[in-house]
Structure formats: structure tokens, C-alpha cells
N, CA, C, O and the ligand as a Tripos MOL2 file, in Angstrom:
@<TRIPOS>MOLECULE
protein
  281   279    71     0     0
PROTEIN
NO_CHARGES

@<TRIPOS>ATOM
      1 N           0.8400   -1.2370    0.0200 N.3       1 MET1
      2 CA         -0.0480    0.1430    0.0360 C.3       1 MET1
      3 C           0.8120    1.2360   -0.0140 C.2       1 MET1
      4 O           1.6690    1.3470    0.8630 O.2       1 MET1
      5 N           0.7070    2.1530   -1.0040 N.am      2 ARG2
      6 CA          1.3700    3.3170   -1.0500 C.3       2 ARG2
      7 C           0.4870    4.4620   -0.4350 C.2       2 ARG2
      8 O          -0.7210    4.4560   -0.6750 O.2       2 ARG2
      9 N           1.0340    5.4340    0.3390 N.am      3 LEU3
     10 CA          0.0740    6.6780    0.7220 C.3       3 LEU3
     11 C           0.8500    7.8590    0.4640 C.2       3 LEU3
     12 O           1.9470    8.1520    0.9400 O.2       3 LEU3
     13 N           0.0670    8.5660   -0.4370 N.am      4 PHE4
     14 CA          0.4280    9.8800   -0.8050 C.3       4 PHE4
     15 C          -0.3760   10.9980    0.0850 C.2       4 PHE4
     16 O          -1.6040   11.0760    0.0500 O.2       4 PHE4
     17 N           0.4330   11.8380    0.8700 N.am      5 VAL5
     18 CA         -0.2160   12.8150    1.6840 C.3       5 VAL5
     19 C           0.1970   14.0990    1.1900 C.2       5 VAL5
     20 O           1.3740   14.4370    1.3160 O.2       5 VAL5
     21 N          -0.7000   14.8980    0.6070 N.am      6 PRO6
     22 CA         -0.2750   16.3030   -0.0420 C.3       6 PRO6
     23 C           0.2820   17.0010    1.2220 C.2       6 PRO6
     24 O          -0.1400   16.7890    2.3590 O.2       6 PRO6
     25 N           1.2720   17.8530    0.8990 N.am      7 ALA7
     26 CA          1.9490   18.5250    1.8080 C.3       7 ALA7
     27 C           0.9430   19.5370    2.7620 C.2       7 ALA7
     28 O           1.1350   19.8310    3.9420 O.2       7 ALA7
     29 N          -0.0610   19.9290    1.9810 N.am      8 ALA8
     30 CA         -0.9260   20.8410    2.7840 C.3       8 ALA8
     31 C          -1.8960   20.0470    3.7350 C.2       8 ALA8
     32 O          -2.6440   20.6100    4.5350 O.2       8 ALA8
     33 N          -1.8230   18.8620    3.5930 N.am      9 ALA9
     34 CA         -2.7870   17.9040    4.5490 C.3       9 ALA9
     35 C          -1.8550   17.4280    5.5980 C.2       9 ALA9
     36 O          -2.3530   17.1480    6.6890 O.2       9 ALA9
     37 N          -0.6430   17.3020    5.4410 N.am     10 LYS10
     38 CA          0.1900   16.5900    6.2230 C.3      10 LYS10
     39 C          -0.0140   16.7060    7.9690 C.2      10 LYS10
     40 O          -0.0980   15.8000    8.7980 O.2      10 LYS10
     41 N          -0.0510   18.0750    8.1290 N.am     11 SER11
     42 CA         -0.2510   18.6060    9.6530 C.3      11 SER11
     43 C          -1.4960   18.0530   10.3690 C.2      11 SER11
     44 O          -1.5210   17.8450   11.5820 O.2      11 SER11
     45 N          -2.4790   17.8400    9.5750 N.am     12 SER12
     46 CA         -3.6410   17.2150   10.0740 C.3      12 SER12
     47 C          -4.1600   15.9560    9.8290 C.2      12 SER12
     48 O          -5.2850   15.5530   10.1230 O.2      12 SER12
     49 N          -3.1430   15.2830    9.1960 N.am     13 VAL13
     50 CA         -3.4380   13.7700    8.7920 C.3      13 VAL13
     51 C          -2.7320   12.8410   10.0400 C.2      13 VAL13
     52 O          -1.5300   12.8820   10.3040 O.2      13 VAL13
     53 N          -3.5710   12.1320   10.6350 N.am     14 ASP14
     54 CA         -2.9200   11.1700   11.8160 C.3      14 ASP14
     55 C          -3.1510    9.8410   11.0400 C.2      14 ASP14
     56 O          -4.2490    9.5530   10.5630 O.2      14 ASP14
     57 N          -1.9490    8.9770   10.9330 N.am     15 PRO15
     58 CA         -2.0130    7.7220   10.5070 C.3      15 PRO15
     59 C          -2.9160    6.8330   11.1370 C.2      15 PRO15
     60 O          -3.4780    5.9630   10.4720 O.2      15 PRO15
     61 N          -3.1190    6.9680   12.4030 N.am     16 ALA16
     62 CA         -4.0530    6.1020   13.1490 C.3      16 ALA16
     63 C          -5.3640    6.3650   12.6780 C.2      16 ALA16
     64 O          -6.1650    5.4350   12.5850 O.2      16 ALA16
     65 N          -5.6750    7.5130   12.3720 N.am     17 ARG17
     66 CA         -7.0570    7.9490   11.7270 C.3      17 ARG17
     67 C          -7.2160    7.4380   10.4580 C.2      17 ARG17
     68 O          -8.3820    7.2590   10.1030 O.2      17 ARG17
     69 N          -6.1760    7.1060    9.5460 N.am     18 ILE18
     70 CA         -6.3980    6.6410    8.3200 C.3      18 ILE18
     71 C          -6.6320    5.0890    8.7310 C.2      18 ILE18
     72 O          -7.4720    4.5270    8.0280 O.2      18 ILE18
     73 N          -6.0920    4.3720    9.6510 N.am     19 ALA19
     74 CA         -6.3680    3.0810    9.6290 C.3      19 ALA19
     75 C          -7.7180    2.7500   10.4080 C.2      19 ALA19
     76 O          -8.2330    1.6430   10.2590 O.2      19 ALA19
     77 N          -8.3140    3.7470   11.2710 N.am     20 ARG20
     78 CA         -9.5140    3.7120   11.6350 C.3      20 ARG20
     79 C         -10.6540    3.7440   10.5770 C.2      20 ARG20
     80 O         -11.5870    2.9440   10.5080 O.2      20 ARG20
     81 N         -10.4050    4.8600    9.7230 N.am     21 THR21
     82 CA        -11.3870    5.2350    8.8650 C.3      21 THR21
     83 C         -11.3290    4.3700    7.5560 C.2      21 THR21
     84 O         -12.2660    4.4160    6.7600 O.2      21 THR21
     85 N         -10.2060    3.5650    7.3300 N.am     22 ARG22
     86 CA        -10.0610    2.8020    6.1070 C.3      22 ARG22
     87 C         -11.0930    2.0840    5.8930 C.2      22 ARG22
     88 O         -11.3090    1.2000    6.7220 O.2      22 ARG22
     89 N         -11.9910    2.2220    4.7990 N.am     23 PRO23
     90 CA        -13.1770    1.2320    4.4020 C.3      23 PRO23
     91 C         -12.6890   -0.0220    3.8960 C.2      23 PRO23
     92 O         -11.5970   -0.0740    3.3310 O.2      23 PRO23
     93 N         -13.4090   -1.0310    4.0540 N.am     24 THR24
     94 CA        -13.3570   -2.3040    3.4080 C.3      24 THR24
     95 C         -14.4320   -2.5330    2.2790 C.2      24 THR24
     96 O         -15.6430   -2.4540    2.4870 O.2      24 THR24
     97 N         -13.9550   -2.7760    1.2680 N.am     25 ASN25
     98 CA        -14.8070   -3.1680    0.0760 C.3      25 ASN25
     99 C         -14.9980   -4.4770   -0.4820 C.2      25 ASN25
    100 O         -14.2010   -5.3790   -0.2260 O.2      25 ASN25
    101 N         -15.9680   -4.6440   -1.2050 N.am     26 GLU26
    102 CA        -16.1820   -5.8820   -2.1220 C.3      26 GLU26
    103 C         -15.9900   -5.5070   -3.3270 C.2      26 GLU26
    104 O         -16.3020   -4.3800   -3.7150 O.2      26 GLU26
    105 N         -15.4180   -6.4610   -4.1210 N.am     27 CYS27
    106 CA        -15.1060   -6.2900   -5.5170 C.3      27 CYS27
    107 C         -16.5380   -6.0970   -6.3640 C.2      27 CYS27
    108 O         -17.3520   -7.0150   -6.2570 O.2      27 CYS27
    109 N         -16.8280   -5.1360   -7.0650 N.am     28 ALA28
    110 CA        -18.1890   -5.1070   -7.7280 C.3      28 ALA28
    111 C         -18.2240   -5.9760   -8.8750 C.2      28 ALA28
    112 O         -19.2670   -6.0070   -9.5280 O.2      28 ALA28
    113 N         -17.0910   -6.8000   -9.2770 N.am     29 GLN29
    114 CA        -17.4290   -7.6920  -10.3020 C.3      29 GLN29
    115 C         -17.4950   -9.0510   -9.8040 C.2      29 GLN29
    116 O         -18.3150   -9.8020  -10.3340 O.2      29 GLN29
    117 N         -16.6310   -9.5620   -8.7030 N.am     30 CYS30
    118 CA        -16.6710  -10.9380   -8.3680 C.3      30 CYS30
    119 C         -17.1840  -11.1410   -6.8930 C.2      30 CYS30
    120 O         -17.5140  -12.2390   -6.4440 O.2      30 CYS30
    121 N         -17.2140   -9.8700   -6.1370 N.am     31 GLY31
    122 CA        -17.5940  -10.1290   -4.8830 C.3      31 GLY31
    123 C         -16.6570  -10.4140   -3.6200 C.2      31 GLY31
    124 O         -17.0180  -10.6060   -2.4590 O.2      31 GLY31
    125 N         -15.5120  -10.3960   -4.0800 N.am     32 GLU32
    126 CA        -14.5370  -10.7730   -3.1810 C.3      32 GLU32
    127 C         -14.0350   -9.6690   -2.4100 C.2      32 GLU32
    128 O         -13.7060   -8.6330   -2.9880 O.2      32 GLU32
    129 N         -13.9140   -9.8210   -0.7810 N.am     33 SER33
    130 CA        -13.5700   -8.7080   -0.0300 C.3      33 SER33
    131 C         -12.0880   -8.2720   -0.4310 C.2      33 SER33
    132 O         -11.1640   -8.9950   -0.8030 O.2      33 SER33
    133 N         -12.1210   -6.7460   -0.2320 N.am     34 ILE34
    134 CA        -10.7240   -6.3030   -0.4850 C.3      34 ILE34
    135 C         -10.5590   -5.3890    0.8110 C.2      34 ILE34
    136 O         -11.3420   -4.4660    1.0340 O.2      34 ILE34
    137 N          -9.5030   -5.6990    1.6430 N.am     35 PHE35
    138 CA         -9.0900   -5.2230    2.8150 C.3      35 PHE35
    139 C          -8.1550   -4.1230    2.7890 C.2      35 PHE35
    140 O          -7.9790   -3.4660    3.8150 O.2      35 PHE35
    141 N          -7.5440   -3.8570    1.7300 N.am     36 MET36
    142 CA         -6.4410   -2.8010    1.6790 C.3      36 MET36
    143 C          -6.3230   -2.1290    0.5330 C.2      36 MET36
    144 O          -5.9550   -2.7220   -0.4810 O.2      36 MET36
    145 N          -6.5980   -0.8830    0.5240 N.am     37 PRO37
    146 CA         -6.6490   -0.0700   -0.8710 C.3      37 PRO37
    147 C          -5.2150   -0.2250   -1.4400 C.2      37 PRO37
    148 O          -4.2260   -0.1990   -0.7080 O.2      37 PRO37
    149 N          -5.1540   -0.3940   -2.8400 N.am     38 GLU38
    150 CA         -3.8750   -0.4060   -3.6450 C.3      38 GLU38
    151 C          -3.1010    1.0470   -3.4020 C.2      38 GLU38
    152 O          -1.8790    1.1990   -3.4150 O.2      38 GLU38
    153 N          -4.1130    2.0900   -3.1750 N.am     39 TRP39
    154 CA         -3.4590    3.3980   -3.2640 C.3      39 TRP39
    155 C          -4.4500    4.3100   -2.5110 C.2      39 TRP39
    156 O          -5.6430    4.2880   -2.8160 O.2      39 TRP39
    157 N          -3.9600    5.1420   -1.4950 N.am     40 SER40
    158 CA         -4.6100    6.0960   -0.8990 C.3      40 SER40
    159 C          -4.1740    7.4690   -1.1410 C.2      40 SER40
    160 O          -2.9650    7.6970   -1.1200 O.2      40 SER40
    161 N          -5.0250    8.4340   -1.3750 N.am     41 GLU41
    162 CA         -4.4420    9.8160   -1.6500 C.3      41 GLU41
    163 C          -5.4510   10.7570   -0.7900 C.2      41 GLU41
    164 O          -6.6800   10.7510   -0.8610 O.2      41 GLU41
    165 N          -4.7550   11.4440   -0.0870 N.am     42 TRP42
    166 CA         -5.5660   12.6830    0.5240 C.3      42 TRP42
    167 C          -5.7240   13.9360   -0.1920 C.2      42 TRP42
    168 O          -4.7960   14.7360   -0.3160 O.2      42 TRP42
    169 N          -7.0020   14.1330   -0.7090 N.am     43 LEU43
    170 CA         -7.1530   15.3200   -1.6420 C.3      43 LEU43
    171 C          -6.9910   16.6490   -0.7140 C.2      43 LEU43
    172 O          -6.4960   17.6920   -1.1410 O.2      43 LEU43
    173 N          -7.4490   16.4790    0.5430 N.am     44 ASN44
    174 CA         -7.5200   17.5660    1.3990 C.3      44 ASN44
    175 C          -7.5960   17.0620    2.7010 C.2      44 ASN44
    176 O          -7.7450   15.8410    2.7310 O.2      44 ASN44
    177 N          -7.5320   17.6900    3.9180 N.am     45 PRO45
    178 CA         -7.5100   17.1120    5.2800 C.3      45 PRO45
    179 C          -9.0370   16.2330    5.5640 C.2      45 PRO45
    180 O          -9.2910   15.4100    6.4440 O.2      45 PRO45
    181 N          -9.7930   16.6980    4.5980 N.am     46 ALA46
    182 CA        -11.3570   16.0350    4.9500 C.3      46 ALA46
    183 C         -11.7240   15.2170    3.8390 C.2      46 ALA46
    184 O         -12.8930   14.8490    3.7270 O.2      46 ALA46
    185 N         -10.8010   14.8720    2.9550 N.am     47 CYS47
    186 CA        -11.2460   13.9720    1.7990 C.3      47 CYS47
    187 C         -10.1780   13.0040    1.2780 C.2      47 CYS47
    188 O          -9.1210   13.4690    0.8510 O.2      47 CYS47
    189 N         -10.3580   11.9090    1.2890 N.am     48 ALA48
    190 CA         -9.3220   10.8780    0.8610 C.3      48 ALA48
    191 C          -9.9110   10.0050   -0.3450 C.2      48 ALA48
    192 O         -11.1250    9.8010   -0.3580 O.2      48 ALA48
    193 N          -9.2260    9.5630   -1.2020 N.am     49 ARG49
    194 CA         -9.2880    8.9120   -2.3720 C.3      49 ARG49
    195 C          -8.6970    7.4380   -2.2480 C.2      49 ARG49
    196 O          -7.4870    7.3110   -2.0580 O.2      49 ARG49
    197 N          -9.5090    6.3410   -2.3490 N.am     50 HIS50
    198 CA         -8.7070    5.0640   -2.4260 C.3      50 HIS50
    199 C          -8.8300    4.3010   -3.7200 C.2      50 HIS50
    200 O          -9.9090    4.2090   -4.3050 O.2      50 HIS50
    201 N          -7.7780    3.7850   -4.1390 N.am     51 LEU51
    202 CA         -7.8770    2.8730   -5.3320 C.3      51 LEU51
    203 C          -8.0000    1.5810   -4.7230 C.2      51 LEU51
    204 O          -7.2760    1.2270   -3.7930 O.2      51 LEU51
    205 N          -9.0190    0.7730   -5.2910 N.am     52 TRP52
    206 CA         -9.0270   -0.7020   -4.8290 C.3      52 TRP52
    207 C          -8.8000   -1.4930   -6.1040 C.2      52 TRP52
    208 O          -9.3140   -1.1980   -7.1830 O.2      52 TRP52
    209 N          -7.9330   -2.5900   -5.8790 N.am     53 GLN53
    210 CA         -7.8000   -3.6830   -6.8020 C.3      53 GLN53
    211 C          -8.1200   -5.0960   -6.4680 C.2      53 GLN53
    212 O          -7.5290   -5.5920   -5.5090 O.2      53 GLN53
    213 N          -8.8460   -5.6990   -7.0330 N.am     54 CYS54
    214 CA         -9.3160   -7.1220   -6.6050 C.3      54 CYS54
    215 C          -8.1510   -8.0710   -6.9020 C.2      54 CYS54
    216 O          -7.6790   -8.1860   -8.0330 O.2      54 CYS54
    217 N          -7.7170   -8.7340   -5.8530 N.am     55 GLU55
    218 CA         -6.5310   -9.7790   -6.1810 C.3      55 GLU55
    219 C          -7.2470  -11.0390   -6.9360 C.2      55 GLU55
    220 O          -6.5200  -11.8230   -7.5470 O.2      55 GLU55
    221 N          -8.4990  -11.2240   -6.9080 N.am     56 ALA56
    222 CA         -9.0760  -12.4200   -7.2250 C.3      56 ALA56
    223 C          -9.1830  -12.3020   -9.0010 C.2      56 ALA56
    224 O          -8.8060  -13.1460   -9.8140 O.2      56 ALA56
    225 N          -9.7160  -11.1920   -9.2230 N.am     57 CYS57
    226 CA        -10.0550  -10.9030  -10.8200 C.3      57 CYS57
    227 C          -9.3200   -9.7390  -11.4520 C.2      57 CYS57
    228 O          -9.2320   -9.5710  -12.6690 O.2      57 CYS57
    229 N          -8.7850   -8.9230  -10.4970 N.am     58 GLY58
    230 CA         -7.9840   -7.7320  -11.3260 C.3      58 GLY58
    231 C          -8.7960   -6.5980  -11.4640 C.2      58 GLY58
    232 O          -8.2990   -5.6160  -12.0170 O.2      58 GLY58
    233 N         -10.1490   -6.5430  -10.9970 N.am     59 TYR59
    234 CA        -10.9530   -5.3440  -11.3650 C.3      59 TYR59
    235 C         -10.4660   -4.5670  -10.3410 C.2      59 TYR59
    236 O         -10.1260   -4.9840   -9.2340 O.2      59 TYR59
    237 N         -10.4270   -3.0240  -10.8680 N.am     60 SER60
    238 CA        -10.0460   -2.0160  -10.0880 C.3      60 SER60
    239 C         -10.9300   -0.8300  -10.0370 C.2      60 SER60
    240 O         -11.4280   -0.4900  -11.1110 O.2      60 SER60
    241 N         -11.2340   -0.0920   -8.9090 N.am     61 PHE61
    242 CA        -12.2630    0.7170   -8.9260 C.3      61 PHE61
    243 C         -11.6410    1.7830   -7.8150 C.2      61 PHE61
    244 O         -10.6990    1.4970   -7.0760 O.2      61 PHE61
    245 N         -12.4100    3.2130   -7.8230 N.am     62 GLU62
    246 CA        -11.7930    4.2170   -6.8210 C.3      62 GLU62
    247 C         -13.1980    4.3250   -5.9050 C.2      62 GLU62
    248 O         -14.3130    3.9850   -6.2980 O.2      62 GLU62
    249 N         -12.8740    4.8720   -4.6080 N.am     63 THR63
    250 CA        -13.6870    5.4940   -3.9200 C.3      63 THR63
    251 C         -13.2680    6.5560   -3.2040 C.2      63 THR63
    252 O         -12.0770    6.6580   -2.9110 O.2      63 THR63
    253 N         -14.2570    7.5620   -2.7970 N.am     64 THR64
    254 CA        -13.7080    8.8760   -2.3360 C.3      64 THR64
    255 C         -14.5440    8.9800   -1.0050 C.2      64 THR64
    256 O         -15.7750    8.9470   -0.9800 O.2      64 THR64
    257 N         -13.8110    9.0960   -0.0070 N.am     65 VAL65
    258 CA        -14.3580    9.2490    1.4200 C.3      65 VAL65
    259 C         -14.2530   10.6770    1.9850 C.2      65 VAL65
    260 O         -13.2430   11.3780    1.9120 O.2      65 VAL65
    261 N         -15.4410   11.0260    2.5690 N.am     66 ARG66
    262 CA        -15.2850   12.4890    3.0080 C.3      66 ARG66
    263 C         -15.5250   12.3800    4.6160 C.2      66 ARG66
    264 O         -16.4210   11.6730    5.0780 O.2      66 ARG66
    265 N         -14.6190   13.1640    5.4420 N.am     67 PHE67
    266 CA        -14.7580   13.1260    6.8470 C.3      67 PHE67
    267 C         -15.3850   14.4770    7.1840 C.2      67 PHE67
    268 O         -14.9450   15.4850    6.6300 O.2      67 PHE67
    269 N         -16.3870   14.5540    8.0620 N.am     68 ALA68
    270 CA        -16.6970   15.6710    8.8310 C.3      68 ALA68
    271 C         -15.8110   16.4380    9.2290 C.2      68 ALA68
    272 O         -14.8280   15.8140    9.6280 O.2      68 ALA68
    273 N         -15.7060   17.7150    9.3120 N.am     69 ALA69
    274 CA        -14.7130   18.6880    9.8970 C.3      69 ALA69
    275 C         -14.7080   18.4790   11.4300 C.2      69 ALA69
    276 O         -15.7100   18.4350   12.1450 O.2      69 ALA69
    277 N         -13.3910   18.3560   11.8280 N.am     70 ALA70
    278 CA        -13.3140   17.9160   13.1510 C.3      70 ALA70
    279 C         -13.5880   19.1990   14.0300 C.2      70 ALA70
    280 O         -13.5850   19.1170   15.2590 O.2      70 ALA70
    281 ZN        -13.0220   -9.3090   -8.2760 Zn       71 ZN71
@<TRIPOS>BOND
     1     1     2 1
     2     2     3 1
     3     3     4 2
     4     3     5 am
     5     5     6 1
     6     6     7 1
     7     7     8 2
     8     7     9 am
     9     9    10 1
    10    10    11 1
    11    11    12 2
    12    11    13 am
    13    13    14 1
    14    14    15 1
    15    15    16 2
    16    15    17 am
    17    17    18 1
    18    18    19 1
    19    19    20 2
    20    19    21 am
    21    21    22 1
    22    22    23 1
    23    23    24 2
    24    23    25 am
    25    25    26 1
    26    26    27 1
    27    27    28 2
    28    27    29 am
    29    29    30 1
    30    30    31 1
    31    31    32 2
    32    31    33 am
    33    33    34 1
    34    34    35 1
    35    35    36 2
    36    35    37 am
    37    37    38 1
    38    38    39 1
    39    39    40 2
    40    39    41 am
    41    41    42 1
    42    42    43 1
    43    43    44 2
    44    43    45 am
    45    45    46 1
    46    46    47 1
    47    47    48 2
    48    47    49 am
    49    49    50 1
    50    50    51 1
    51    51    52 2
    52    51    53 am
    53    53    54 1
    54    54    55 1
    55    55    56 2
    56    55    57 am
    57    57    58 1
    58    58    59 1
    59    59    60 2
    60    59    61 am
    61    61    62 1
    62    62    63 1
    63    63    64 2
    64    63    65 am
    65    65    66 1
    66    66    67 1
    67    67    68 2
    68    67    69 am
    69    69    70 1
    70    70    71 1
    71    71    72 2
    72    71    73 am
    73    73    74 1
    74    74    75 1
    75    75    76 2
    76    75    77 am
    77    77    78 1
    78    78    79 1
    79    79    80 2
    80    79    81 am
    81    81    82 1
    82    82    83 1
    83    83    84 2
    84    83    85 am
    85    85    86 1
    86    86    87 1
    87    87    88 2
    88    87    89 am
    89    89    90 1
    90    90    91 1
    91    91    92 2
    92    91    93 am
    93    93    94 1
    94    94    95 1
    95    95    96 2
    96    95    97 am
    97    97    98 1
    98    98    99 1
    99    99   100 2
   100    99   101 am
   101   101   102 1
   102   102   103 1
   103   103   104 2
   104   103   105 am
   105   105   106 1
   106   106   107 1
   107   107   108 2
   108   107   109 am
   109   109   110 1
   110   110   111 1
   111   111   112 2
   112   111   113 am
   113   113   114 1
   114   114   115 1
   115   115   116 2
   116   115   117 am
   117   117   118 1
   118   118   119 1
   119   119   120 2
   120   119   121 am
   121   121   122 1
   122   122   123 1
   123   123   124 2
   124   123   125 am
   125   125   126 1
   126   126   127 1
   127   127   128 2
   128   127   129 am
   129   129   130 1
   130   130   131 1
   131   131   132 2
   132   131   133 am
   133   133   134 1
   134   134   135 1
   135   135   136 2
   136   135   137 am
   137   137   138 1
   138   138   139 1
   139   139   140 2
   140   139   141 am
   141   141   142 1
   142   142   143 1
   143   143   144 2
   144   143   145 am
   145   145   146 1
   146   146   147 1
   147   147   148 2
   148   147   149 am
   149   149   150 1
   150   150   151 1
   151   151   152 2
   152   151   153 am
   153   153   154 1
   154   154   155 1
   155   155   156 2
   156   155   157 am
   157   157   158 1
   158   158   159 1
   159   159   160 2
   160   159   161 am
   161   161   162 1
   162   162   163 1
   163   163   164 2
   164   163   165 am
   165   165   166 1
   166   166   167 1
   167   167   168 2
   168   167   169 am
   169   169   170 1
   170   170   171 1
   171   171   172 2
   172   171   173 am
   173   173   174 1
   174   174   175 1
   175   175   176 2
   176   175   177 am
   177   177   178 1
   178   178   179 1
   179   179   180 2
   180   179   181 am
   181   181   182 1
   182   182   183 1
   183   183   184 2
   184   183   185 am
   185   185   186 1
   186   186   187 1
   187   187   188 2
   188   187   189 am
   189   189   190 1
   190   190   191 1
   191   191   192 2
   192   191   193 am
   193   193   194 1
   194   194   195 1
   195   195   196 2
   196   195   197 am
   197   197   198 1
   198   198   199 1
   199   199   200 2
   200   199   201 am
   201   201   202 1
   202   202   203 1
   203   203   204 2
   204   203   205 am
   205   205   206 1
   206   206   207 1
   207   207   208 2
   208   207   209 am
   209   209   210 1
   210   210   211 1
   211   211   212 2
   212   211   213 am
   213   213   214 1
   214   214   215 1
   215   215   216 2
   216   215   217 am
   217   217   218 1
   218   218   219 1
   219   219   220 2
   220   219   221 am
   221   221   222 1
   222   222   223 1
   223   223   224 2
   224   223   225 am
   225   225   226 1
   226   226   227 1
   227   227   228 2
   228   227   229 am
   229   229   230 1
   230   230   231 1
   231   231   232 2
   232   231   233 am
   233   233   234 1
   234   234   235 1
   235   235   236 2
   236   235   237 am
   237   237   238 1
   238   238   239 1
   239   239   240 2
   240   239   241 am
   241   241   242 1
   242   242   243 1
   243   243   244 2
   244   243   245 am
   245   245   246 1
   246   246   247 1
   247   247   248 2
   248   247   249 am
   249   249   250 1
   250   250   251 1
   251   251   252 2
   252   251   253 am
   253   253   254 1
   254   254   255 1
   255   255   256 2
   256   255   257 am
   257   257   258 1
   258   258   259 1
   259   259   260 2
   260   259   261 am
   261   261   262 1
   262   262   263 1
   263   263   264 2
   264   263   265 am
   265   265   266 1
   266   266   267 1
   267   267   268 2
   268   267   269 am
   269   269   270 1
   270   270   271 1
   271   271   272 2
   272   271   273 am
   273   273   274 1
   274   274   275 1
   275   275   276 2
   276   275   277 am
   277   277   278 1
   278   278   279 1
   279   279   280 2
@<TRIPOS>SUBSTRUCTURE
     1 MET1         2 RESIDUE 1 A MET
     2 ARG2         6 RESIDUE 1 A ARG
     3 LEU3        10 RESIDUE 1 A LEU
     4 PHE4        14 RESIDUE 1 A PHE
     5 VAL5        18 RESIDUE 1 A VAL
     6 PRO6        22 RESIDUE 1 A PRO
     7 ALA7        26 RESIDUE 1 A ALA
     8 ALA8        30 RESIDUE 1 A ALA
     9 ALA9        34 RESIDUE 1 A ALA
    10 LYS10       38 RESIDUE 1 A LYS
    11 SER11       42 RESIDUE 1 A SER
    12 SER12       46 RESIDUE 1 A SER
    13 VAL13       50 RESIDUE 1 A VAL
    14 ASP14       54 RESIDUE 1 A ASP
    15 PRO15       58 RESIDUE 1 A PRO
    16 ALA16       62 RESIDUE 1 A ALA
    17 ARG17       66 RESIDUE 1 A ARG
    18 ILE18       70 RESIDUE 1 A ILE
    19 ALA19       74 RESIDUE 1 A ALA
    20 ARG20       78 RESIDUE 1 A ARG
    21 THR21       82 RESIDUE 1 A THR
    22 ARG22       86 RESIDUE 1 A ARG
    23 PRO23       90 RESIDUE 1 A PRO
    24 THR24       94 RESIDUE 1 A THR
    25 ASN25       98 RESIDUE 1 A ASN
    26 GLU26      102 RESIDUE 1 A GLU
    27 CYS27      106 RESIDUE 1 A CYS
    28 ALA28      110 RESIDUE 1 A ALA
    29 GLN29      114 RESIDUE 1 A GLN
    30 CYS30      118 RESIDUE 1 A CYS
    31 GLY31      122 RESIDUE 1 A GLY
    32 GLU32      126 RESIDUE 1 A GLU
    33 SER33      130 RESIDUE 1 A SER
    34 ILE34      134 RESIDUE 1 A ILE
    35 PHE35      138 RESIDUE 1 A PHE
    36 MET36      142 RESIDUE 1 A MET
    37 PRO37      146 RESIDUE 1 A PRO
    38 GLU38      150 RESIDUE 1 A GLU
    39 TRP39      154 RESIDUE 1 A TRP
    40 SER40      158 RESIDUE 1 A SER
    41 GLU41      162 RESIDUE 1 A GLU
    42 TRP42      166 RESIDUE 1 A TRP
    43 LEU43      170 RESIDUE 1 A LEU
    44 ASN44      174 RESIDUE 1 A ASN
    45 PRO45      178 RESIDUE 1 A PRO
    46 ALA46      182 RESIDUE 1 A ALA
    47 CYS47      186 RESIDUE 1 A CYS
    48 ALA48      190 RESIDUE 1 A ALA
    49 ARG49      194 RESIDUE 1 A ARG
    50 HIS50      198 RESIDUE 1 A HIS
    51 LEU51      202 RESIDUE 1 A LEU
    52 TRP52      206 RESIDUE 1 A TRP
    53 GLN53      210 RESIDUE 1 A GLN
    54 CYS54      214 RESIDUE 1 A CYS
    55 GLU55      218 RESIDUE 1 A GLU
    56 ALA56      222 RESIDUE 1 A ALA
    57 CYS57      226 RESIDUE 1 A CYS
    58 GLY58      230 RESIDUE 1 A GLY
    59 TYR59      234 RESIDUE 1 A TYR
    60 SER60      238 RESIDUE 1 A SER
    61 PHE61      242 RESIDUE 1 A PHE
    62 GLU62      246 RESIDUE 1 A GLU
    63 THR63      250 RESIDUE 1 A THR
    64 THR64      254 RESIDUE 1 A THR
    65 VAL65      258 RESIDUE 1 A VAL
    66 ARG66      262 RESIDUE 1 A ARG
    67 PHE67      266 RESIDUE 1 A PHE
    68 ALA68      270 RESIDUE 1 A ALA
    69 ALA69      274 RESIDUE 1 A ALA
    70 ALA70      278 RESIDUE 1 A ALA
    71 ZN71       281 GROUP 0 **** ****
């Protein structure tokens, strides 16, 4: 898993928070559970984008997660 945190978001991103809020997804194509995003990117302190890739069938998709302002 690679994690890219924009410089502007670094001060307010807590790695433990990422772990807590990390979603688990099911592959939209075969239904296999995907526990770890292939790629996570913080667009800003309140919004993260995850790229998921299914190990079973290779299908990939993105999700965007928004957090309420702290
Ligand atoms: Zn799949």
C-alpha cells in the first residue's frame, strides 16, 4: 500500500485515523472482499481517495471518502 499525503494535509493527517477510517470493500465484479486499498491519496484533510484492486479478478475501482470537519 502506498500512501500519498499532500503537503498541505500533512499537519492534520494522523496515520491512526487513516487506519480507523479505512473502508473495506467488496469487488463490484466478483464479490471478493478487499481489505487494503492499492493506493490512498488525501485530496485535502477532509477527503481521501482510495484505489482498490481485486486480487481475485484484477478489477479496480476508486472510492472517495469524506470526513466531517473536526
Ligand atoms: Zn474481483
